[in-house]
N, C-alpha and C positions, 0 to 999 in steps of 0.2 A: 034564950032563944038563939041569940047569935052564937053562943058557945056550942049549942047543938049543931047548928049549921056548919060551924068551923070544924067540929069534930067529924061530921059526916064527910065533909070535903077532904079532910085529912085521911080518913079511912079509905075513901075512894082513890085518892092519890097514891096511897101506899099499895093499894090493891093493883093499881095500874103499873106501878113500878115493879111489884113482884111478878105480875103477869108478863111484863116486858122482859124481866130477867129469866123467867122460867119457860116462856113459850117462844116458839120460832116456827116459821112457815117455810115450806119447800114448794116451789112452783114446778111447772112441767119442764122448764129449761134448766133445772138445777139437779145436782147430786149432792148429798149431805152425809157427813159422818159426825158422830158424837164422841168427844174426847173427854177423858177423865184423867187428870194429872198426866197429860201427854200421851195416854194410851187410848187406842180406839176401843170404845165399848159398844158401839152400835153403828150400823151402816145400812145402806139400801133402803132409805126412807122413800115412801110414796108421797106424791104431791099432797099437801094439806097442812094442818096444824099439828105441831108436836111439842113436847115439853122436855125440859132439862132441869138439873139441880143447879141453882144459881151459885156462882163463884167456884163451884167444884167441877162442873161440867161445862165444856164449850162446844160450839158447833163450827165446823168448817164446810164451806159450800164450794162446789165446782160446777163448771158449765157442762151440760150434757150434749151440747151442740158440737158439730164438727169444727175443729180448730185447724188453723193453717200456719205452717212455718215456711217462710220465704227467705232462704239464706242467700248470702253472697255466693258468687261462682266459686267452685272448688276445682283446683288443678289436680288432674289425675293422669295416669299413663295407660295407654292401650297395650294390647298384646305385642305390638310392634315397638314398644317403648317410645311412643310419640306422645308428647304432652298435649293435653286438651283442657280448656276451661269449661266446666260443666255447670250450668245454671239450672237449679231445680227447686221444686217446692214439695211440701209434704202436707197431707191432710190426715188428721187423726182425731179420735174421740176417746174419752175416758170410759172404760168399761168396768173397772174394778177400783173403787174409791180407796179402799184400804191399801192395796198395793201401790196405788198412785201416791198416797200420803206418806207411806213408809219409805218409798224409794226416792221421793223428791222433796219431802217435807211440805207438800202442798203448794210448791212454788212452780208457777208456769214457766218462769225463766229457766229454772233448773231442768224441768221436764223438756222444754224446747231444746236446750243445749244437749241433753243426753240423746234425745231422738235424732237430732241433727248428726251427732257423731255416729249413731247406728246407721243412718242412711248414707253417710259419707263412706263408711266402711263397705257397705253393700255396693255403692257405686264403684269404688276402687276394685272390689272383687269382680264384679260383672264386666266392667270395661276392660279389666286386665285379661279377660278370657277372649276378647274379640279384637279384630282388626279395626282400623278406622272406618273402612267402608261398611262393615257389619254394624258398627256402633252408631253411625249417623244415618244409615239409610235402610239397608236390607233387613236388619233384625231389630229395628227401633222398638216396635211394640213388644217383641219377645224380651228385649233387654229390660224394659221397665217392669214387665211382669216378673222377671227373675229377680230384679232388685227388690221389689215388694215382697216376694217370697223369702228372700234371704234375710230381710230386716224384720219380718213379722214376728218370728219366734223370739228374737231378742227383745223386741219392743213389748211383748206380752208381760215380761217381768216388771215393766214399769206400770202395769195396770192400764195400758192403752191399747187400742186397736188401730193399726195403720189402714186408713181407708184408701189412700191413693198416693203414689209417688210418680211425679212427672218431671221429665227433663224438658225444660223450656227452651234451652238454647245450648248449642255446643260450638265453641269458638276455638280456633287454633291460636296460640300465642304468636306474636310477630316473629319470633326467632325460628319457628318451625313451619309457619304458614306457607312460605314459598317452597320449602322442601316437600311438604305434603302435596301441594298443588302440582309440583313437577312430577311426583310419583303417580298422582292420579292421571295426569296427562300421558305419561309413559304407559300406564296400564291401559288406558283407553286406546292409545295408539297401537299397542300390542293386540288388543281385541279386534280393532279395525283391520289390522294386517291379517289376522287369522280369518276374519270374515271374507276379506278380499281373496285370500288364497283359496278358501273353500268355494267361493263364487267362480274363480278361474278354473278350478278343478271340475266343477259341475259344467261350466261352459265348454271346456275341452271335451268332456264326455259326451255332451249333447252334439257338438260339432262332429266328433268321431262317429257317433251313431248315425247322424244325418248323412255324412259322406258315405258310410257303408250302405245305408239304405239307397242313396242315389246311385251308387255303383251297381247295386243289385237290380234296381229298376231299369237302368240303362242297359244292363246285360240282358235282362229279360225282354226288354223292348227290341233290342238288336236281334236276339234269338227269334222272337216272333216275326220280326220284319223279314229275316232271312227265310224263315219258313214260308211266309206269304209270297216272298219274291220267288222262291223255288217253285211253289205251287203255281204261281202265275206263269213262270217260264215254261214249266211242264205243260200247262194248258195251252200256251201259245204254240209250243212245238207240236202239240197234238193237233191244234187247228191248222197249222201250216202243213202238217203231214196229211190231214184229211183233204185240204185244198189241193195239194199236189197229186194225191191219188185220184181225185175227181177229174182234173184237167191239167196234166203236167206242163203242157205247152203254155196255157194261159197263166199258170203259176210262175213259170219262168219269165214270161213277158211282164208280169206285174212286178216281179222282183227287179227286173232290168230297169223298168220305168222309175221305180223307187230309187235305184242306184243312180240313175241319171239325175234325178231331182236333187239328191244329196251331194252329188259330185260337181255338177256344172250349173247349179242353180244360181251361183253368184257371178255377176258379170265380170268381176275382177279375177276370176279363177283362170289359171293357165294349165292346160294338160298337155303333156308330151307323151304321146302314145301312138302306136301304129294304127292307122285307120282300119286296117283289116283285122284288128284284134277282135276276139270273141265278145269283148265288152260292147262293141258297136253293132253286134249282129242284127238286132231288131231295127236299128236306125238304117243300116245298109239295106236290109230287106224291104224296109218301107220305101226307100228311094227307088229301088228296082221295080217295085210294084207300081209306083207312080209313073215311071217311064213306060 
């Protein structure tokens, strides 16, 4: 009885061992390939239970998730031959397990090293096309997009897809930082001077236009005032002429009184004139009438 139980347990144990050696599982977060004597014989396994030949076939598994490479800063040169330390990271995922295994031997360390070199070459290429200002501000998004496009084709040979390439930080080395800042200050100063010159030009144009309009307005106003004054003088002369025609003697008397008022109206005025002068005709006539 005991022999039977022992034999059953032995058979079950051997079956489990064989099953363990022949069966393998692949979950949703994994990619797997089957190797036979170092050669890939099957790939693209779906999640679930699968089998292999013990001792002859082996299985290599890789992550299907997005992987990240965060490298140390890399020194590169811009189109102006200025050195910059570029800190970046890369996100990628394995899309072809066979190419990945053949090109890297299934080693993440080897894969990360090769992908890093690809990205560094892309960074050198794209930064070398641009000035400092374009690289760090104006065309930052375009720069990273071009870096990704430049590196993608090469990375496909490793069986991976580059999901994203990001420049985290750009720093100038100490030996060039002051020089770069001085150039940036000079550039900003030049732009400010151009803006001030443009502003002065616009200001002078507006002043010239305003002076011209002022001169025209004053000339038109003076012309209109002269016309009005001429019309008024003509009307006054016409009124005087009508008054004179109606009563010449009274008109002469009125003009004389007005002349007296304007000439001797101030007590401090002194007049040296012949009393029999025509100017005093009405005054003299008035005195004669009174006597």
